[in-house]
PDB file of N, CA, C and O in Angstrom:
ATOM      1  N   MET A   1     -28.247  27.124 -56.485  1.00  0.00           N
ATOM      2  CA  MET A   1     -26.139  27.013 -56.064  1.00  0.00           C
ATOM      3  C   MET A   1     -25.523  28.708 -55.573  1.00  0.00           C
ATOM      4  O   MET A   1     -25.639  29.766 -56.190  1.00  0.00           O
ATOM      5  N   ALA A   2     -24.948  28.466 -54.419  1.00  0.00           N
ATOM      6  CA  ALA A   2     -24.335  29.955 -53.558  1.00  0.00           C
ATOM      7  C   ALA A   2     -22.576  29.205 -53.830  1.00  0.00           C
ATOM      8  O   ALA A   2     -22.824  28.011 -53.664  1.00  0.00           O
ATOM      9  N   THR A   3     -22.076  29.235 -53.931  1.00  0.00           N
ATOM     10  CA  THR A   3     -20.442  28.999 -54.002  1.00  0.00           C
ATOM     11  C   THR A   3     -19.572  29.957 -52.915  1.00  0.00           C
ATOM     12  O   THR A   3     -19.458  31.176 -53.042  1.00  0.00           O
ATOM     13  N   GLY A   4     -18.993  29.178 -51.843  1.00  0.00           N
ATOM     14  CA  GLY A   4     -18.202  30.425 -51.360  1.00  0.00           C
ATOM     15  C   GLY A   4     -17.052  29.349 -51.071  1.00  0.00           C
ATOM     16  O   GLY A   4     -17.160  28.123 -51.080  1.00  0.00           O
ATOM     17  N   TYR A   5     -15.793  30.222 -50.782  1.00  0.00           N
ATOM     18  CA  TYR A   5     -14.268  29.557 -50.649  1.00  0.00           C
ATOM     19  C   TYR A   5     -13.720  30.096 -49.205  1.00  0.00           C
ATOM     20  O   TYR A   5     -13.603  31.279 -48.885  1.00  0.00           O
ATOM     21  N   VAL A   6     -13.421  28.982 -48.433  1.00  0.00           N
ATOM     22  CA  VAL A   6     -13.358  29.030 -47.208  1.00  0.00           C
ATOM     23  C   VAL A   6     -11.910  28.965 -46.906  1.00  0.00           C
ATOM     24  O   VAL A   6     -11.272  27.917 -47.003  1.00  0.00           O
ATOM     25  N   LEU A   7     -11.278  30.364 -46.451  1.00  0.00           N
ATOM     26  CA  LEU A   7      -9.642  30.468 -46.078  1.00  0.00           C
ATOM     27  C   LEU A   7      -9.685  29.836 -44.386  1.00  0.00           C
ATOM     28  O   LEU A   7     -10.511  30.119 -43.518  1.00  0.00           O
ATOM     29  N   ILE A   8      -8.500  28.905 -44.289  1.00  0.00           N
ATOM     30  CA  ILE A   8      -8.209  28.212 -42.857  1.00  0.00           C
ATOM     31  C   ILE A   8      -7.335  28.450 -42.692  1.00  0.00           C
ATOM     32  O   ILE A   8      -6.540  28.428 -43.632  1.00  0.00           O
ATOM     33  N   ASN A   9      -6.835  28.902 -41.155  1.00  0.00           N
ATOM     34  CA  ASN A   9      -5.582  28.921 -40.901  1.00  0.00           C
ATOM     35  C   ASN A   9      -6.473  27.794 -39.224  1.00  0.00           C
ATOM     36  O   ASN A   9      -7.416  27.756 -38.434  1.00  0.00           O
ATOM     37  N   VAL A  10      -4.983  27.003 -39.743  1.00  0.00           N
ATOM     38  CA  VAL A  10      -4.969  25.481 -38.695  1.00  0.00           C
ATOM     39  C   VAL A  10      -4.059  26.027 -37.194  1.00  0.00           C
ATOM     40  O   VAL A  10      -4.062  27.209 -36.853  1.00  0.00           O
ATOM     41  N   GLU A  11      -3.449  25.128 -36.554  1.00  0.00           N
ATOM     42  CA  GLU A  11      -2.930  25.451 -35.034  1.00  0.00           C
ATOM     43  C   GLU A  11      -1.419  23.974 -36.114  1.00  0.00           C
ATOM     44  O   GLU A  11      -1.543  22.926 -36.747  1.00  0.00           O
ATOM     45  N   PRO A  12      -0.258  24.869 -35.694  1.00  0.00           N
ATOM     46  CA  PRO A  12       0.882  23.383 -36.641  1.00  0.00           C
ATOM     47  C   PRO A  12       0.921  22.139 -36.616  1.00  0.00           C
ATOM     48  O   PRO A  12       0.926  21.928 -35.403  1.00  0.00           O
ATOM     49  N   GLY A  13       0.947  21.322 -37.027  1.00  0.00           N
ATOM     50  CA  GLY A  13       1.028  20.016 -37.277  1.00  0.00           C
ATOM     51  C   GLY A  13      -1.132  19.311 -37.490  1.00  0.00           C
ATOM     52  O   GLY A  13      -1.754  18.452 -36.865  1.00  0.00           O
ATOM     53  N   PHE A  14      -1.394  19.905 -38.226  1.00  0.00           N
ATOM     54  CA  PHE A  14      -2.847  19.642 -38.208  1.00  0.00           C
ATOM     55  C   PHE A  14      -3.366  20.015 -39.402  1.00  0.00           C
ATOM     56  O   PHE A  14      -4.544  19.839 -39.712  1.00  0.00           O
ATOM     57  N   GLU A  15      -2.347  20.645 -40.251  1.00  0.00           N
ATOM     58  CA  GLU A  15      -2.804  20.983 -41.860  1.00  0.00           C
ATOM     59  C   GLU A  15      -3.476  19.862 -42.274  1.00  0.00           C
ATOM     60  O   GLU A  15      -4.535  19.864 -42.901  1.00  0.00           O
ATOM     61  N   PHE A  16      -2.875  18.943 -41.932  1.00  0.00           N
ATOM     62  CA  PHE A  16      -3.143  17.547 -42.981  1.00  0.00           C
ATOM     63  C   PHE A  16      -4.417  16.609 -42.316  1.00  0.00           C
ATOM     64  O   PHE A  16      -5.095  15.869 -43.029  1.00  0.00           O
ATOM     65  N   SER A  17      -4.582  16.718 -41.206  1.00  0.00           N
ATOM     66  CA  SER A  17      -5.434  16.320 -40.240  1.00  0.00           C
ATOM     67  C   SER A  17      -7.025  16.685 -40.579  1.00  0.00           C
ATOM     68  O   SER A  17      -7.931  15.881 -40.798  1.00  0.00           O
ATOM     69  N   VAL A  18      -7.094  18.170 -40.556  1.00  0.00           N
ATOM     70  CA  VAL A  18      -7.912  19.160 -40.575  1.00  0.00           C
ATOM     71  C   VAL A  18      -8.198  19.085 -42.578  1.00  0.00           C
ATOM     72  O   VAL A  18      -9.356  19.280 -42.949  1.00  0.00           O
ATOM     73  N   TYR A  19      -7.086  18.803 -43.694  1.00  0.00           N
ATOM     74  CA  TYR A  19      -7.682  18.188 -44.702  1.00  0.00           C
ATOM     75  C   TYR A  19      -8.019  17.340 -45.120  1.00  0.00           C
ATOM     76  O   TYR A  19      -8.192  17.285 -46.337  1.00  0.00           O
ATOM     77  N   GLU A  20      -8.219  16.492 -44.468  1.00  0.00           N
ATOM     78  CA  GLU A  20      -8.800  15.040 -44.308  1.00  0.00           C
ATOM     79  C   GLU A  20     -10.403  15.349 -43.589  1.00  0.00           C
ATOM     80  O   GLU A  20     -11.448  14.905 -44.065  1.00  0.00           O
ATOM     81  N   SER A  21     -10.365  15.693 -43.091  1.00  0.00           N
ATOM     82  CA  SER A  21     -11.940  15.924 -42.437  1.00  0.00           C
ATOM     83  C   SER A  21     -12.730  17.092 -42.993  1.00  0.00           C
ATOM     84  O   SER A  21     -13.826  17.280 -42.466  1.00  0.00           O
ATOM     85  N   ILE A  22     -12.349  17.935 -44.000  1.00  0.00           N
ATOM     86  CA  ILE A  22     -13.206  18.502 -44.748  1.00  0.00           C
ATOM     87  C   ILE A  22     -13.501  17.893 -45.707  1.00  0.00           C
ATOM     88  O   ILE A  22     -14.641  17.550 -46.017  1.00  0.00           O
ATOM     89  N   GLY A  23     -12.353  17.653 -46.386  1.00  0.00           N
ATOM     90  CA  GLY A  23     -12.859  16.727 -47.337  1.00  0.00           C
ATOM     91  C   GLY A  23     -13.434  15.412 -47.246  1.00  0.00           C
ATOM     92  O   GLY A  23     -12.977  14.398 -47.772  1.00  0.00           O
ATOM     93  N   ARG A  24     -14.594  15.513 -46.457  1.00  0.00           N
ATOM     94  CA  ARG A  24     -15.317  14.409 -46.098  1.00  0.00           C
ATOM     95  C   ARG A  24     -17.120  14.759 -46.231  1.00  0.00           C
ATOM     96  O   ARG A  24     -18.017  13.929 -46.085  1.00  0.00           O
ATOM     97  N   PHE A  25     -17.242  15.905 -46.477  1.00  0.00           N
ATOM     98  CA  PHE A  25     -17.850  16.472 -46.159  1.00  0.00           C
ATOM     99  C   PHE A  25     -19.004  16.979 -47.772  1.00  0.00           C
ATOM    100  O   PHE A  25     -18.344  17.376 -48.733  1.00  0.00           O
ATOM    101  N   ASP A  26     -19.967  16.956 -47.893  1.00  0.00           N
ATOM    102  CA  ASP A  26     -20.672  16.495 -49.462  1.00  0.00           C
ATOM    103  C   ASP A  26     -20.829  18.001 -49.496  1.00  0.00           C
ATOM    104  O   ASP A  26     -20.995  18.263 -50.687  1.00  0.00           O
ATOM    105  N   GLN A  27     -20.862  19.164 -48.770  1.00  0.00           N
ATOM    106  CA  GLN A  27     -20.829  20.424 -49.328  1.00  0.00           C
ATOM    107  C   GLN A  27     -19.503  21.007 -49.754  1.00  0.00           C
ATOM    108  O   GLN A  27     -19.389  22.095 -50.318  1.00  0.00           O
ATOM    109  N   VAL A  28     -18.421  20.124 -49.411  1.00  0.00           N
ATOM    110  CA  VAL A  28     -17.446  20.802 -49.874  1.00  0.00           C
ATOM    111  C   VAL A  28     -16.824  19.840 -51.614  1.00  0.00           C
ATOM    112  O   VAL A  28     -16.420  18.699 -51.834  1.00  0.00           O
ATOM    113  N   ALA A  29     -17.023  20.893 -52.360  1.00  0.00           N
ATOM    114  CA  ALA A  29     -16.428  20.429 -53.657  1.00  0.00           C
ATOM    115  C   ALA A  29     -14.870  20.272 -53.902  1.00  0.00           C
ATOM    116  O   ALA A  29     -14.475  19.504 -54.780  1.00  0.00           O
ATOM    117  N   ASP A  30     -14.326  20.720 -53.423  1.00  0.00           N
ATOM    118  CA  ASP A  30     -12.936  21.038 -53.566  1.00  0.00           C
ATOM    119  C   ASP A  30     -11.738  21.287 -52.380  1.00  0.00           C
ATOM    120  O   ASP A  30     -12.166  21.758 -51.326  1.00  0.00           O
ATOM    121  N   SER A  31     -10.631  21.080 -52.435  1.00  0.00           N
ATOM    122  CA  SER A  31     -10.243  21.922 -51.187  1.00  0.00           C
ATOM    123  C   SER A  31      -8.565  21.638 -51.082  1.00  0.00           C
ATOM    124  O   SER A  31      -8.312  20.452 -50.866  1.00  0.00           O
ATOM    125  N   THR A  32      -7.951  22.098 -51.142  1.00  0.00           N
ATOM    126  CA  THR A  32      -6.045  21.997 -51.248  1.00  0.00           C
ATOM    127  C   THR A  32      -5.470  22.835 -49.881  1.00  0.00           C
ATOM    128  O   THR A  32      -6.014  23.714 -49.213  1.00  0.00           O
ATOM    129  N   LEU A  33      -3.982  22.109 -49.738  1.00  0.00           N
ATOM    130  CA  LEU A  33      -3.546  22.649 -48.980  1.00  0.00           C
ATOM    131  C   LEU A  33      -2.992  24.074 -49.346  1.00  0.00           C
ATOM    132  O   LEU A  33      -3.667  24.369 -50.332  1.00  0.00           O
ATOM    133  N   LEU A  34      -2.142  25.117 -49.099  1.00  0.00           N
ATOM    134  CA  LEU A  34      -1.875  26.271 -49.428  1.00  0.00           C
ATOM    135  C   LEU A  34      -0.829  26.462 -48.198  1.00  0.00           C
ATOM    136  O   LEU A  34      -0.685  26.094 -47.032  1.00  0.00           O
ATOM    137  N   PHE A  35      -0.055  27.431 -49.381  1.00  0.00           N
ATOM    138  CA  PHE A  35       1.988  27.964 -48.345  1.00  0.00           C
ATOM    139  C   PHE A  35       1.275  29.427 -48.555  1.00  0.00           C
ATOM    140  O   PHE A  35       0.703  29.982 -49.493  1.00  0.00           O
ATOM    141  N   GLY A  36       1.730  29.900 -46.662  1.00  0.00           N
ATOM    142  CA  GLY A  36       1.099  31.191 -47.516  1.00  0.00           C
ATOM    143  C   GLY A  36       0.517  31.752 -46.234  1.00  0.00           C
ATOM    144  O   GLY A  36       0.503  31.031 -45.237  1.00  0.00           O
ATOM    145  N   ASP A  37       0.150  32.694 -46.196  1.00  0.00           N
ATOM    146  CA  ASP A  37      -1.148  33.368 -45.020  1.00  0.00           C
ATOM    147  C   ASP A  37      -2.181  32.395 -44.413  1.00  0.00           C
ATOM    148  O   ASP A  37      -2.445  32.322 -43.213  1.00  0.00           O
ATOM    149  N   TYR A  38      -2.697  31.703 -45.340  1.00  0.00           N
ATOM    150  CA  TYR A  38      -3.479  30.793 -45.187  1.00  0.00           C
ATOM    151  C   TYR A  38      -3.505  29.091 -45.257  1.00  0.00           C
ATOM    152  O   TYR A  38      -3.443  28.770 -46.443  1.00  0.00           O
ATOM    153  N   ASP A  39      -3.582  27.823 -44.317  1.00  0.00           N
ATOM    154  CA  ASP A  39      -2.765  26.565 -44.321  1.00  0.00           C
ATOM    155  C   ASP A  39      -4.438  26.049 -45.425  1.00  0.00           C
ATOM    156  O   ASP A  39      -3.842  25.778 -46.468  1.00  0.00           O
ATOM    157  N   LEU A  40      -5.133  25.931 -45.579  1.00  0.00           N
ATOM    158  CA  LEU A  40      -5.975  25.492 -46.600  1.00  0.00           C
ATOM    159  C   LEU A  40      -7.092  26.877 -47.127  1.00  0.00           C
ATOM    160  O   LEU A  40      -7.102  28.078 -46.859  1.00  0.00           O
ATOM    161  N   ILE A  41      -8.007  25.949 -48.033  1.00  0.00           N
ATOM    162  CA  ILE A  41      -8.699  26.934 -49.527  1.00  0.00           C
ATOM    163  C   ILE A  41      -9.645  25.691 -49.105  1.00  0.00           C
ATOM    164  O   ILE A  41      -9.088  24.599 -49.223  1.00  0.00           O
ATOM    165  N   ALA A  42     -11.401  25.656 -48.483  1.00  0.00           N
ATOM    166  CA  ALA A  42     -12.038  24.434 -48.933  1.00  0.00           C
ATOM    167  C   ALA A  42     -13.163  25.267 -50.026  1.00  0.00           C
ATOM    168  O   ALA A  42     -13.561  26.351 -49.600  1.00  0.00           O
ATOM    169  N   LYS A  43     -13.684  24.827 -51.381  1.00  0.00           N
ATOM    170  CA  LYS A  43     -14.639  25.551 -52.046  1.00  0.00           C
ATOM    171  C   LYS A  43     -16.234  24.847 -51.230  1.00  0.00           C
ATOM    172  O   LYS A  43     -16.237  23.639 -50.993  1.00  0.00           O
ATOM    173  N   VAL A  44     -17.044  25.392 -50.991  1.00  0.00           N
ATOM    174  CA  VAL A  44     -18.280  24.899 -50.518  1.00  0.00           C
ATOM    175  C   VAL A  44     -19.402  25.620 -51.715  1.00  0.00           C
ATOM    176  O   VAL A  44     -19.335  26.676 -52.344  1.00  0.00           O
ATOM    177  N   VAL A  45     -20.643  24.290 -51.682  1.00  0.00           N
ATOM    178  CA  VAL A  45     -21.438  24.903 -52.491  1.00  0.00           C
ATOM    179  C   VAL A  45     -22.458  24.409 -51.550  1.00  0.00           C
ATOM    180  O   VAL A  45     -22.363  23.386 -50.871  1.00  0.00           O
ATOM    181  N   ALA A  46     -23.547  25.324 -51.579  1.00  0.00           N
ATOM    182  CA  ALA A  46     -25.075  24.912 -50.602  1.00  0.00           C
ATOM    183  C   ALA A  46     -26.083  25.355 -51.908  1.00  0.00           C
ATOM    184  O   ALA A  46     -25.878  25.467 -53.116  1.00  0.00           O
ATOM    185  N   ASP A  47     -27.315  25.554 -51.011  1.00  0.00           N
ATOM    186  CA  ASP A  47     -28.189  26.050 -51.606  1.00  0.00           C
ATOM    187  C   ASP A  47     -28.025  27.734 -51.621  1.00  0.00           C
ATOM    188  O   ASP A  47     -28.088  28.419 -52.642  1.00  0.00           O
ATOM    189  N   ASN A  48     -27.812  28.211 -50.328  1.00  0.00           N
ATOM    190  CA  ASN A  48     -27.487  29.579 -50.747  1.00  0.00           C
ATOM    191  C   ASN A  48     -26.616  29.883 -49.516  1.00  0.00           C
ATOM    192  O   ASN A  48     -26.311  28.984 -48.733  1.00  0.00           O
ATOM    193  N   MET A  49     -26.115  31.485 -49.307  1.00  0.00           N
ATOM    194  CA  MET A  49     -24.961  31.599 -48.350  1.00  0.00           C
ATOM    195  C   MET A  49     -24.817  31.568 -47.277  1.00  0.00           C
ATOM    196  O   MET A  49     -23.782  31.489 -46.615  1.00  0.00           O
ATOM    197  N   ALA A  50     -26.137  31.646 -46.908  1.00  0.00           N
ATOM    198  CA  ALA A  50     -27.043  31.587 -45.361  1.00  0.00           C
ATOM    199  C   ALA A  50     -26.309  29.796 -45.080  1.00  0.00           C
ATOM    200  O   ALA A  50     -25.509  29.480 -44.200  1.00  0.00           O
ATOM    201  N   ALA A  51     -26.769  29.114 -45.891  1.00  0.00           N
ATOM    202  CA  ALA A  51     -26.400  27.678 -45.733  1.00  0.00           C
ATOM    203  C   ALA A  51     -24.812  27.424 -45.683  1.00  0.00           C
ATOM    204  O   ALA A  51     -24.257  26.587 -44.972  1.00  0.00           O
ATOM    205  N   ILE A  52     -24.186  28.318 -46.584  1.00  0.00           N
ATOM    206  CA  ILE A  52     -22.881  28.333 -46.367  1.00  0.00           C
ATOM    207  C   ILE A  52     -21.738  28.368 -45.010  1.00  0.00           C
ATOM    208  O   ILE A  52     -20.764  27.723 -44.620  1.00  0.00           O
ATOM    209  N   ALA A  53     -22.778  29.891 -44.477  1.00  0.00           N
ATOM    210  CA  ALA A  53     -22.262  30.274 -43.496  1.00  0.00           C
ATOM    211  C   ALA A  53     -22.826  29.088 -42.305  1.00  0.00           C
ATOM    212  O   ALA A  53     -22.163  28.479 -41.465  1.00  0.00           O
ATOM    213  N   GLN A  54     -23.818  29.049 -42.500  1.00  0.00           N
ATOM    214  CA  GLN A  54     -23.910  28.203 -41.568  1.00  0.00           C
ATOM    215  C   GLN A  54     -23.015  26.642 -41.154  1.00  0.00           C
ATOM    216  O   GLN A  54     -22.555  26.361 -40.047  1.00  0.00           O
ATOM    217  N   PHE A  55     -22.968  25.925 -42.216  1.00  0.00           N
ATOM    218  CA  PHE A  55     -21.879  25.505 -42.339  1.00  0.00           C
ATOM    219  C   PHE A  55     -20.473  25.367 -41.750  1.00  0.00           C
ATOM    220  O   PHE A  55     -20.029  24.587 -40.908  1.00  0.00           O
ATOM    221  N   VAL A  56     -19.869  26.420 -42.491  1.00  0.00           N
ATOM    222  CA  VAL A  56     -18.992  26.725 -41.428  1.00  0.00           C
ATOM    223  C   VAL A  56     -18.502  27.328 -40.254  1.00  0.00           C
ATOM    224  O   VAL A  56     -17.352  27.287 -39.816  1.00  0.00           O
ATOM    225  N   VAL A  57     -19.650  27.984 -39.716  1.00  0.00           N
ATOM    226  CA  VAL A  57     -19.794  27.647 -37.774  1.00  0.00           C
ATOM    227  C   VAL A  57     -20.102  26.232 -37.896  1.00  0.00           C
ATOM    228  O   VAL A  57     -19.183  25.415 -37.962  1.00  0.00           O
ATOM    229  N   GLU A  58     -21.423  25.848 -37.933  1.00  0.00           N
ATOM    230  CA  GLU A  58     -21.416  24.269 -36.803  1.00  0.00           C
ATOM    231  C   GLU A  58     -20.435  23.361 -37.298  1.00  0.00           C
ATOM    232  O   GLU A  58     -20.241  22.297 -36.711  1.00  0.00           O
ATOM    233  N   GLU A  59     -19.759  23.695 -38.382  1.00  0.00           N
ATOM    234  CA  GLU A  59     -19.116  22.054 -39.296  1.00  0.00           C
ATOM    235  C   GLU A  59     -17.147  22.360 -39.345  1.00  0.00           C
ATOM    236  O   GLU A  59     -16.155  21.990 -38.717  1.00  0.00           O
ATOM    237  N   ILE A  60     -17.418  23.076 -40.282  1.00  0.00           N
ATOM    238  CA  ILE A  60     -15.522  23.307 -40.362  1.00  0.00           C
ATOM    239  C   ILE A  60     -14.962  23.949 -38.953  1.00  0.00           C
ATOM    240  O   ILE A  60     -13.993  23.498 -38.342  1.00  0.00           O
ATOM    241  N   ARG A  61     -15.799  25.161 -38.524  1.00  0.00           N
ATOM    242  CA  ARG A  61     -14.905  25.765 -37.318  1.00  0.00           C
ATOM    243  C   ARG A  61     -14.950  24.758 -36.242  1.00  0.00           C
ATOM    244  O   ARG A  61     -14.441  25.211 -35.216  1.00  0.00           O
ATOM    245  N   GLN A  62     -15.364  23.602 -36.122  1.00  0.00           N
ATOM    246  CA  GLN A  62     -15.658  22.517 -34.871  1.00  0.00           C
ATOM    247  C   GLN A  62     -14.809  21.369 -35.089  1.00  0.00           C
ATOM    248  O   GLN A  62     -14.696  20.576 -34.155  1.00  0.00           O
ATOM    249  N   ILE A  63     -14.220  21.159 -36.122  1.00  0.00           N
ATOM    250  CA  ILE A  63     -12.869  21.052 -36.435  1.00  0.00           C
ATOM    251  C   ILE A  63     -11.198  20.797 -35.685  1.00  0.00           C
ATOM    252  O   ILE A  63     -10.229  21.490 -35.999  1.00  0.00           O
ATOM    253  N   GLU A  64     -11.177  20.294 -35.231  1.00  0.00           N
ATOM    254  CA  GLU A  64      -9.743  20.135 -34.131  1.00  0.00           C
ATOM    255  C   GLU A  64      -8.942  20.081 -34.958  1.00  0.00           C
ATOM    256  O   GLU A  64      -8.743  19.365 -35.939  1.00  0.00           O
ATOM    257  N   GLY A  65      -8.125  21.508 -34.163  1.00  0.00           N
ATOM    258  CA  GLY A  65      -7.056  21.934 -34.870  1.00  0.00           C
ATOM    259  C   GLY A  65      -7.387  23.487 -35.442  1.00  0.00           C
ATOM    260  O   GLY A  65      -6.291  23.962 -35.739  1.00  0.00           O
ATOM    261  N   VAL A  66      -8.285  24.319 -35.675  1.00  0.00           N
ATOM    262  CA  VAL A  66      -8.945  24.783 -36.852  1.00  0.00           C
ATOM    263  C   VAL A  66      -8.759  26.142 -35.765  1.00  0.00           C
ATOM    264  O   VAL A  66      -9.456  26.253 -34.757  1.00  0.00           O
ATOM    265  N   GLN A  67      -7.907  26.943 -36.080  1.00  0.00           N
ATOM    266  CA  GLN A  67      -8.163  27.955 -35.320  1.00  0.00           C
ATOM    267  C   GLN A  67      -9.013  29.576 -35.884  1.00  0.00           C
ATOM    268  O   GLN A  67      -9.376  30.430 -35.075  1.00  0.00           O
ATOM    269  N   ASN A  68      -9.211  29.717 -37.544  1.00  0.00           N
ATOM    270  CA  ASN A  68      -9.916  30.588 -37.688  1.00  0.00           C
ATOM    271  C   ASN A  68     -10.191  30.223 -39.042  1.00  0.00           C
ATOM    272  O   ASN A  68      -9.511  29.377 -39.624  1.00  0.00           O
ATOM    273  N   THR A  69     -11.438  30.993 -39.731  1.00  0.00           N
ATOM    274  CA  THR A  69     -11.773  31.212 -41.161  1.00  0.00           C
ATOM    275  C   THR A  69     -12.148  32.359 -41.532  1.00  0.00           C
ATOM    276  O   THR A  69     -12.331  33.337 -40.807  1.00  0.00           O
ATOM    277  N   LYS A  70     -12.287  32.279 -42.771  1.00  0.00           N
ATOM    278  CA  LYS A  70     -12.253  33.741 -43.518  1.00  0.00           C
ATOM    279  C   LYS A  70     -13.312  33.241 -44.752  1.00  0.00           C
ATOM    280  O   LYS A  70     -12.895  32.936 -45.870  1.00  0.00           O
ATOM    281  N   THR A  71     -14.558  33.211 -44.422  1.00  0.00           N
ATOM    282  CA  THR A  71     -15.037  33.079 -45.985  1.00  0.00           C
ATOM    283  C   THR A  71     -15.656  34.002 -46.785  1.00  0.00           C
ATOM    284  O   THR A  71     -16.383  34.910 -46.382  1.00  0.00           O
ATOM    285  N   LEU A  72     -15.261  33.682 -48.319  1.00  0.00           N
ATOM    286  CA  LEU A  72     -15.446  34.778 -49.462  1.00  0.00           C
ATOM    287  C   LEU A  72     -16.197  34.542 -50.316  1.00  0.00           C
ATOM    288  O   LEU A  72     -15.815  33.806 -51.225  1.00  0.00           O
ATOM    289  N   ALA A  73     -17.774  35.178 -50.334  1.00  0.00           N
ATOM    290  CA  ALA A  73     -18.435  35.167 -51.229  1.00  0.00           C
ATOM    291  C   ALA A  73     -18.556  34.822 -52.839  1.00  0.00           C
ATOM    292  O   ALA A  73     -18.663  35.797 -53.583  1.00  0.00           O
ATOM    293  N   GLY A  74     -18.549  33.702 -53.343  1.00  0.00           N
ATOM    294  CA  GLY A  74     -18.623  33.436 -54.947  1.00  0.00           C
ATOM    295  C   GLY A  74     -19.784  34.880 -55.860  1.00  0.00           C
ATOM    296  O   GLY A  74     -20.978  35.115 -55.672  1.00  0.00           O
ATOM    297  N   ALA A  75     -19.245  35.252 -56.376  1.00  0.00           N
ATOM    298  CA  ALA A  75     -20.307  36.000 -57.599  1.00  0.00           C
ATOM    299  C   ALA A  75     -20.808  35.492 -58.688  1.00  0.00           C
ATOM    300  O   ALA A  75     -20.288  34.955 -59.667  1.00  0.00           O
ATOM    301  N   GLU A  76     -21.991  35.753 -58.367  1.00  0.00           N
ATOM    302  CA  GLU A  76     -22.908  35.138 -59.875  1.00  0.00           C
ATOM    303  C   GLU A  76     -22.738  36.654 -60.871  1.00  0.00           C
ATOM    304  O   GLU A  76     -23.108  37.800 -60.617  1.00  0.00           O
ATOM    305  N   VAL A  77     -21.995  36.067 -62.118  1.00  0.00           N
ATOM    306  CA  VAL A  77     -22.132  36.926 -63.095  1.00  0.00           C
ATOM    307  C   VAL A  77     -22.851  36.608 -64.443  1.00  0.00           C
ATOM    308  O   VAL A  77     -22.939  37.473 -65.314  1.00  0.00           O
TER     309      VAL A  77
END
């Protein structure tokens, strides 16, 4: 299993609707609204990092209001 953390910026006024949309995906283990440089963070779990990257591009970035994302790969130690 791979874990990624997706930092998300959204258009003003779309924070809660994007938060609700992200929470509906099975791949999202947790999500939190933020204050600061990013509006949301989502913990994404999948079989591998390629599946996480595909999920971000095909699902998260397609949500209305999402402006950009930054995905951080979780380290396995």
